[in-house]
C-alpha angles and dihedrals in degrees: 000000000000130000113256119256095206126052139188112099097150105018096102114113108252127196116253113259115258093209134032115263095026125224122251113291094202121058114237122236126195107294097174097089092048093049092049091050094050094043091050089073119065092210109116114231147130118272111255122248091255091050090055093050092093086074106018098048115200098323120134110265107195118089145115118265098253100047095103115096118211113235117235091236097047118146121271106017105204131302088022116102136199111269091246091062093057092043098048105027115022136324090223096054118132118212129215127214110209119213115241088247089062091060126073099008091252095294121147116255092250092061089056097044089245138142103210134012116309087219089068086077088075093087136041099234102132095259123084139149117294115225120202120173143144107202136180098190092243118128095220131117090322107066111182115194107200120214110279122204116199107212104154096099090053097051125098122225092264138017147096119278126227133169131210118203137176115204138162130188122039116330124172094162142156120220110208122200109205144171135186129030111359088215088066106005129183111245109224100174141346124210131187123229117192122184119168116219106290136155092216129072116261121205118226125189107195109197126106103005099197094173091066097028097247120137128201114268111261128190138180105194139047093246091061101047117122118257108183142030119200128189107209143144131254099236138150133178087256093048113028117193133202143190140188114187144134115236107208093181146338115210119184117209135188127214111203119241 
């Protein structure tokens, strides 16, 4: 891979959303044929720009992760939360808005199999990065760097962690809660996010997932607070896995203990 020579994936001025959360800003075309074609080959790779167009539209794709400014009137100024968080997790939850620089670790979009800046997932404005990847979990010639969300500086010394996401497309994704050195991190919790192929955004509140027996991560001291969230795929050379989805936003929230 090479670093891009032109930048600017999310720098276009966008109108402020009239509702929160906003509707999709790019019309969705039929992605099924593209997904079937890519998944028919076992070769791990990123989707091409043209293969992501069914969700991304004609937007520029190449950019660094932090090139997406947050509008002053963006939805859910902290500690406000989307209504679904308070309905499904806890009425006393406090939400966090990550800065674009806290998303994507500064990597170019191509390294993350994205069309658009990963930092655009900081706000729920109806337009987020589109991820398209077929992965086999093997760190070989194809080296997929999943989107990384740095949350440690926003976490209190105790609490229970939840995450709100809006996605559309096809997502069969694991949400990892980590702390420590990202080269050899400590896995605190692993959640599953399933979204069938859909042209409309679907809201997910990831907290206590009773149907798979996974609880929200809870901590009682500063040295145990979570530091990173990673959206990745459960994939092995024997069972490759793929996804094609637009991530409008990822909003961490904390429920007090």
